[in-house]
N, C-alpha and C positions, 0 to 999 in steps of 0.2 A: 377135815371139817372146817378148820380155820380158813383154808384156801377157798372152800365153797362159800363161806360167809363173806369173804372179800369179793368174790366174783358176783354174788347175788345182786348188788346194786347196779352192776353193769349189764346183767341179764334181765333185770326187771324193767319192762317198758313203762315209760311215763305216759300220762294222758296225752301230752303233746306229741310223743312218738306215735301213739295210736292214731291220733288225728292225722298226722303226716302220712302214715301208712294207708289209712283209709282213703284219703283223697288221692294219693299217688297211685295206689293200686286200682282204685275205681277208674281213674282217668286212663291209666295205662292199659288195663285189660277190658274195660267195659265201655266207658264213655269217651275215650280218646278221639274217636271219629268226630265227636261233636266239636272238637277244637278246630276241625277243618271245615265246619259248616259254612264259614265265610271264606270265599276263594281269594280275598285280599291277601291271604297268606302267600299265594302264588306270585303276585306281582312284587311283594316285598322281597321274596327270594331272588327273583330275576333282577330287581334293582340292585340288591347287594352284589350279585354276580357282576353286573355291569361296573359297579364301583371298583371291585377287586380286579377286573380285567383291564380297565382303563386307568386305574389309579386316579380317578377323578369323580367328583360328585356332580350329577346332572343338574344343570340350572334350568333346563327346558325339558318338555315332555319327550320321552323316548319310545313310548309304547303305542301311541295312536298315529293314524295316518294324516290327521288334520294339519294343514299348513296355512299360514306360517306356524311353527311350533309354539306352543303356549309356555309361558313361564311356569316352572314347577319348583316349589320349595320342598326339596326332599329332606324334610326336617327330622325324619326318623332314620337317617342314613346309617348311623352306627348300629341300630337294631337290625337293619337290613343286612349289613355286613356280617353280623353275628349269625343271623339266620342262614345266609348263604354258605357260611363256613360249616355250620351244622348240617345243612342239607347236602353239601358236597361230600361230607364224611359219612353220613348216616341216612340220607334220603328223608322222605316225609315222615317215616317212622321216628327218626331222630328228632325231627321238628316237634312232633307230638309229645315225645318223652321229655324233651328239653323244657317245653312250656308246662307240661304236667309237673315237672320238678319245681319250676319257679312258682307255680300256683301253690303247690303243697308247702313249699318253704315259707311262702308269705303267711299262710294261716297257722303254720307251726310256730313261727316267730310271734304272731299276734297272740296266740294262746299263752306263750311264754311270758309275754309282756303283761297281759292282764292278770296272770297268776302272780307275777312279781309284786302286784299291788295288794296281795292278800285277799281276804274275803272268802265267801263260801264257794267251795270248789264245784258244787252242783250248779250254782248260779252261773259260774264262769263257763262251765261246760254247756249249759243251755244257751247262753249268749253266743259262745263259739260256734255251736252247731247251727244256730239261726243265721249267723254272719256268713258261714260257709254256704248254707243253702241259698241265701239271698244273693250272694255274689256270683253264683253259677250262671246267672242270666247273661253275663258278659265274659265268660271264659272262652277265649278264642286264641289260636296260635298267631297272635299279632303283637306289635310293639307295646301296646298299652299295658301288657302284663308286667313289663319292666317298671312302669310307673307305679303299679300297685305296691311292688316290693320297696321301691325307693321312697314312696310316700309314707309307708309304714315306718321305715327307719327315720325319716325326717320328723314325723310326728312324735316318735318315741324320744328323740333327742330334745325336742322342744319341751316335752313333758318332764324329762329329767331336769332340765334347767328351771322350769317353772315351779315344780312341786317338790323336787328332791335336792335342789341346790347343787346339781352336778352339771358343770358347764362343759358340754361337748359340742358347743355350737361351732367351733372351728372346723368341724367335719362337714358342715353344711355347704360351704363353697366348694369343697372337694367333690361332694355328691353332685352339686349343680353342674360341674364341668361335664360329668357323664350324662346326667339326666337331660340336659338341654340338647344333647346330640342323640339321645335314645328315643324321646317321645315328647310331644307337645304338652303332656301332662305336667311338665316341670312348672307350669304356671301355678299349679296347686301348691307347690312349695312356697311361692311368693305369697299366695293367699293365706296360708297358714302363718307365715312370718308376720303378715299384716294384721291378722287377727290377734296374735299374741302381743304384738307391739301396741295396738290400739287398746287391747284389754288391760295391759299394765298401765297405760297412760290414764285410762278412765279410773282404774283403781287407785292410782296415785292422787287423782283429783278428789275422789270420794273418801279416801282414807282419813282416819282421825289424825290430828297433828301428832307428830312423833312417830308415826307408823308409815309415813309416805316413802321414806328413802329406799326400802327394798324394791318397791315398784318402780321408782325412778331409775334405780340402777339397772333393773331388768329391761325397761324399754329403751334405755340408752344403749345397752349392749346389743339388743336386737336390732336397733336402728343401724348400728355399725355393721352387723352381720348382713342386713338387707343390702347395704351399699356394696359390701364385698361380693355378695352373691350376684348382684347385678353385673358387676365387673366380670365375675366368673362365667356368667351366662353368655358373655360376648365371645367366649372361646368356642366358636362354632363357625362353619364355613359361610354362613349368611350374615354374620355380624349382628347389628342391632335389629335388622329386619325380622329375625327369628322371634324377637320379643313381641312383635305385632301380630304374628301369624295366628296364635290361639284366639286372640280377640276378633280378628277378621273372620275366623271360622265360626265362633259362637255368635257373632253379631250378624251372621248371614241368616236372616229369618226364613227365607225360602228353603235353604238347605236344612235348617233345623226342623222344618215342617214336613219335608218330603223324603228324608232318609230314615229308614225304619229304626236304626239304633239310636237316633236322636229323639224319637217320639216318646211321649210320656208312657209310663208303665200301664199295662192293661189290668185293672183290678178285677176284671171278670174271670181272670185266670187264677189258679191257686198259687199265687206268688209267695214264696217264703219271706220276701221283702215286707209284705204287709203285716205278717205276724211279728217280725222284728220291730216294725213301726208301732204296732199295738202294744208290744211289750215295753217299748220306750215310753209311750204315753202313760201306760199304767204305772210304771216305776216312778215317773215324775209326779203323777197324781197322788200317789200314796206316800212318797218320801217326804220327810219333814225337813230335809236338808236342801237348801236352795242351791241352784246352779250358780257358779260364779260367772262373771261377765264373759270370760273366755269360753267356758263351756256352753253358755247360752248362745253366743254368736256362732260357735262351731255347729251346734245342733240345728239352729235355724238355717244357716247357710247351706249345709250339706243336705238337710232334708229338702230344702227348696230345689237343690240341684237334682236329687233323686226323683222328685215328683215332676220336674221339668223334662228329664230325659232318663230313660231306663239305663243307658250306658253308665250313668253316674251312681247307680245303686251300690256297686262294690266300694266306691269311695265313701259313701254314706255309712256303709256297714262297718268299715274299718275305723272311721273317725268316731262314730257314736258308741262303739263297743265298750271302751273303758268308762265312758260317761254313764251309760246304762248300767253297767256293773256296779259302779260306785253308788248310784242311787238305789239299785236293787238291793245291795247289801244293807243299806240304811233301813229299807223297808223290812227286810228279814230280821235284822237285829231288834226291831221294835215289836216283833210278834213273839208273844210268850204263851206257848201252849205245848202240850206233850209232843205233837207232831213236829212242830218247829224245833223243839229241843232235840228230838231224835235226829232230824236232818242236820242240825248244827253239830251234834256229837259225831255222827257218822262222817260228815264232811271233814271235820278236823282229823279223824283217823285216816281217811283216804288222802287228805292233803299231806299228812305226815309221811305216809307211805310213798306218795308221788314225789315228794321232795327228796326221798332217799335214793331215787333212781339216778344213775350216773352214766355218762357216755351216750353214744348214739348207735349202739349195736343194731337195734331193730330197723331204724331208718336206712342205715348203710346196707344191711342184709336185704331189705326190700328193694333198694335201688339196684344192688348187684343181681338179684333174682330177675328183675325186669330186664336188665342189660343182657343176661344170658338168654332169655326168651327172645329178645329182639335180635341178638347176634346169630342165633341158629334158625331164624326165619319163622319161628312159631308166632311171634308177635309182629304184625306188619300193618302199616296204615297207608292208605292212599286217599285221594279225593273220592267221595262216594259217587259212583256212576248213576245212582238214583236221584242225586241232587245236582250234579255237575255234568256238563255235556261231554263226557269222556268219549263215548262212541261217536258222537257227531264231529268232534275235533279230529278223531282218527280218520274219519271220512274226508275231512278237509285236507289233512296232511297227505292223504292218498291221491286226492283229485287235484290239489294245488289250484284252487279256484282263484282267478285273478280279479282285480278290481277292488273297489272300496266296499267294505261291509257295513251293515247296521246290525248291532248286537244288543242283547240284554246285558245290563251292566255286570251282573254276576257271571254271566258267560264270558264277558270281556276279561275279567280277572283270571278265569281258568285258561282262556285262550293265550293270555300273556304267559302264563306258566308253561303251557304245553306246546305252544306253536309259535311263540315270538322268537326271532324277528321275521320269520317267513310271513306271518300274518300280523297286521297292525289293526287295532280296534278303533271303533267309533267312540265308545264310552266304557268306563270301568269304575272301580270303587273310589277313585280319586275325585270325588264330586267337587271338593273345594277348588281343585285346579281347573276343572272344566267351567265352573262358574254358573251363575243363574241363567244367563241367556242360553247356553248350550243345554243345561238341564231342562229348560222349558221346551226346547226343540226336541229333546229326547222324549219327553212325556207326550208331546203333541203327536209324534210319529207312533209311539207305543199305543196311544189311545185312538189313533186314526181320526184325530180332530181335524176340522177344516184347515186346509193348507199343508197337510202332512206330506203330500206328494212333492210340493215345491221345495220342502226341506231336503227330501231325498235327492232331488235334482241339484240343489245347491251344493251338496257334498258329493255329487256324482256316485251315489250309492247304487251298485249293480247287483248286490246280493245281500240276503238277510239271514241271520241265524238267531232264532228267538224261541222263547218258551212256547211249547206246543199248545198250551191251554190259553194263550193270550188272545186278546182282541185282534192284535195285529196279524197273528197267524191265521185266524179265522177269516179275516178280511182278504188277505193275500190269496187264500185258496179260491176265492171267487173272482179275483182279478185276472183278466185275459192276458195282461202284460207280464205276468209272473208265472213261474213253473216251480212246483215242488220237486226237488231232486233227492231229498233225504228226509226221513221222518222216524222218530221213535217216541216213546212215551214222554220224554222230557223236552226234546228240541226238534224244530223243523228248520230246514235250510231251503230257501227260495232263491232263484236267480231270475233276472229279467229275461224275457223272451227276445234275446238279441242274437245276431249271427255268431258272435264270439262264444256263446254258450250253447249253440245248437248241438255240438258234439256231446257235451255233458248231458243235455236234456235227452238226447237220443239213447244214451246209455241207461237212463233211468226214466223210461217213458210212463211207467204205470205205478209210480210211487203214490201211496195213499196215506193220509194222516192216520196215525194210530188212534183207536177209539179212546176218548177221554170222558171223564165225568163232565157234566154240564156246569162248569165252574170256571170263572176267570181268576187268574193269579198274576196280577200285573205289578205287584209291589217291588220297590227297589230292594 
């Protein structure tokens, strides 16, 4: 009996354990294929393999046929190496499970952090669930997931220093050395440091005489850490140039307006983000406790980012979660009625039970169960042939079509994964590398705008692989100078009616486009 009592805390799952298992098992068994919705995953894997094979980080484009080669800042090189190693060992299934684990770990730790601040456990669970729901909009098997985890740790360290007098700031330069080589989101670390520095400086100015010194000490310490983090950020293959990259990317207005993940969220859809936003507004409206200057700037800055671009919603969710919860607890504590008292009492009981949980038996068990299913082949992930041109690329590998291609950008990412270096693309997900001029050329061809034929001639394009429902496919079907040699529901392949392709054309003389709904789908 005594042994059973001792074992109970280790067998009792905490709420954070349940959240981890829910997200991890949901992604592993049900929604994992969604992590491969963006074929950028493919080029990241191949870039990592190139780095491992050559023991060098590319400074110029290696995936397209365009010459002279374009400068390429492979700023996510360390993420790509990690992805290549996981892929080599476990394939795409390993990639999905690896990123599923990172995502689950991030929100497991977030819930642990917000629970450490106390407050009503029901409120914490509500905020946690909304944060997870809102963040799904940008859950992909790509390097930015590393940034989510690192930003959470960074934010927690700053809050420990600011509100609990625990100085762990010396960890930040160490984190920066990794972060700057994993993903361009490292700039968020500097933004947070800047907000806490400025906030303490403002509070030092506004504080009553005799109470200024704690704020002065904090902003001086943070200023020192900023300087050390800047030095640490230079520990990358591109030196100080890496510090300019995120600003060049965000400052590119054409890119921000034409790449789907940078577009503002669509509120016509049932986004969990908007419910988290509404909850935040309501909590602030009814709370009698004012936000401090740091909280105010954090909320304003990251709300603006989330409204500006949907890809920043997970950042907003993580940053605002502790603030929303603190304000929400203030509101709940001010309500006095039987229902509120009931929830407070029940919450205290559940919180006490939750705090008694020890160890990580259930998360480990869940991870091992998934590993077993993946190991015996029951669980397997590949790129979805309904979304990626899997069959069309198999046709290309069989026929070995020569000459320069024009391709859909998402198709380009998959072609890099499945058929590089035999085939080199015209365009892919590295829009920042290709630049505005080439993006405009891409859109002009894709939309068959005046002058599109001249751009094809400029790049000596002799064949096209593109979305079967696109304007370009419909236009080429009517052009005498082009022949359709492959068609399925997703992709069409056209070649110019030239002597070097006569043999290919003769082998596929009667290819017809697969019937499609009368609908264009030309988005990046």
